Residue, then its C-alpha position, 0 to 999 in steps of 0.5 A: m218579399a216582392t210580390k207579383r200580379i197574377l192574371l188567372l184566365g178561366a173561372g170554372a171549377m178548376g180555375s176557381l180553386a187554383a185562384q183560391t189556393a194562389a190567393s193564400f200565398p204571400e208571393v201573390g200580391s194581387l189576383l185578377i180573375a177573368d172569364f167570359n162569364l163575368t158573374a163566374a169571375q166575380s164569384a171566384a174573386a169573392a171567394c179569394g178575398d181582398k187580393a182578387q178582382a174580377t173582369r170579363i174577357d173574350v180570349t179569342n180577342r187577341a187585342e183585348l187579351q193582350a191589353l189585359m195581360g199588360q196588367a199582370e206579370v204572370v198568367m195562369n191559364c185555365v181556359g179550355p178546351f185547350f185544343r181550341f184555346g191553348v196555343p193562341v193564349l200562350e202566343t199572346a202571353i209571349d207577345a205580352g212578355l208574361d210568364y205562363l202556366d196552364i193545365c193543358d190536357d190535350p196532346e196536339p196543343t201541347k206539341a204546338m206549344h212546345d214548338l213555341h219554345d224558341r220564341a218563348r226563350a227569345a222573349q225571356i219568358t218561362a211557360i210551364v204547360g200541363l200542370g194539373a192532375s193528368p198531366g201534372i201529378t202524373s208528370m211528376l210521378a213519371a219524373r220520380a219513377r225515372d229518378e230510380l233508374d240509371t237509364t229509361e227507355e219507356l214511360i207510361a202515364a196512367w189515370n184510373i177512372e174506376e177509383d173514386a176521386g173524392g170531393e163532390d164532382k159530378v158528371g156533367y157536360s163541360a169542356a172536360i167532357v169534350h176533351w174526353m171525347q177528343q182524346c178517345s177519337g181520331a188519331i193520338l200522339e205517342c212516342d215510338q222509337g224516339r219519335l212522335v207518331e200517330k196511333k189509334p186510341l183505345t187500343e188494348v195494352a196488357l200492363k204489368y204493374p209491379g207487385r200487383g199483377a197484369r191488367t188490360v188498360y186502354t190507350v188515350g190521347h194525352p199530353e204526357p207522351v208529348s211532353f216526355h218526348y221533349s223533356f227526355p230526348d233519349l226516351q224510346r217509348s211513351f204513351c198514356v193509358m186509362v184504367m177502366p172496366s172492360l164493360w165500358i170500352k164498347e161505349f167509348r169505341n162506339l162514340a169514337a167511331a161516330i165522331d170519326r165518321r162525322a156522325m157526331t161532333l165532339e160536343e154531341a158525343g159528350r152530351k150522349l155520354v152525359e145523358d147515359a150517365g144520367a140514365s143510371t147506366f154503366l157510368d153511374k155504376i162505375i162512378a159509384n165505385v161498385a167493386s163487382l164491376f172492376d177488372h182485377p187487379r185494382l190499380p192506383i188513381f194516378f201512377a206512372l211506370a218507367q222501364g229501363r236499367k238499374k245497376g246493370r239490370p233491366a227494371r220497371v218502376a211504378a210510382a203512384i200517389r197514395a192520396i190526392p186533393p179530394g175531387m178532380a177540380k181540386a186535384t187539377g187546380i191546386p197543382l197549378a197554384l203550387g207550381t205557380q208558387l214554386f215559380l214565384q219563389g225562383r225554383v224554376a230557372a229555365t226559360g222557354v216552354i217546358a213541362p212540369e217533369i223538368a220544371f220542378q224537383p219531384k220532392e219539392f213538388f210533392d212536399l208542397l202538395a202533401p198537405y192538400c192530399t186528404f183523400p182517401e186519407p191524409r198522408p205525410a209527405a214522406e209517405l205520399v208517393e209509393i215506389v215499387v221496383d221490379y226486376d222480374l220483367 
């Protein structure tokens, strides 16, 4: 079997787990792990075994980054926040002629990277953007839900921060927290009437989940509506929502308002959120999974809703994952590694910039993911995704 040289950028929690998972694949011949923090890169490489080496990289130095890419054939990018680093790293990969996969979780760079599609195709490379938990798992759930319909008018991607994700993840200041503040402030991108338009985040949505009932959720800026717009040009509406207790929305809106009037930077708002969490406030209670704080009905941790027509009738389909890799770091890093394995196996024929929902077949992806999904309890591949179809619209 021919093997490939992989460059992994970013040795944080998600990148390290992506590296450890990829190192176990026979398709991976060598793994070069690069981070601004050499110690972090060395620690990640040590956990990967003999295939891995470590090096230091400043991804803002284009010449240095392109030279490093010359040592590899495929790049896995875990350097965040992606609204700062996603586009320039992809541009460098295109210039270097490297196939590319990432865990981009910001909508603006997702649009900008999809706009590089023709440039990537001309370079004959494949770039798969947004392959983590959300987007990634949610993207594949949306593809699975869409497969149940004859025509699809609306796709909603959702993640639920009420539910315990397992693992040992702690709330701490990080690129992920800065990303969280970014997606809840300013304007967000949604697909409306077939076009990408700017909307206000944290808008209330009365969501009806088939078989479970109605519940108020809140819009957030996320890549799924952007990638769905490019992946499914006939789609009329798409947005992303966050499921959380209503008692949390005031805090989020206050932080977003402070960011919007420039009273706080994204970083300052993120630190404030982390400080609140450390002070045993609402965030601790929610993450501790106190049932009395939940607005009912309870919803899955990751799910997608598709609305359209099936056999001539209006229908709504819910696709939810019943188990996930424990902890958000694993739930994000492992899908990236598995997508890389599918790519190395020749399962992705398209070139250019594409999203997971059209790069992979849902069944192949979830079959590969299932052995890693042990929280809250393991599920066989055939039972990993729950599908519910509702004709009562």
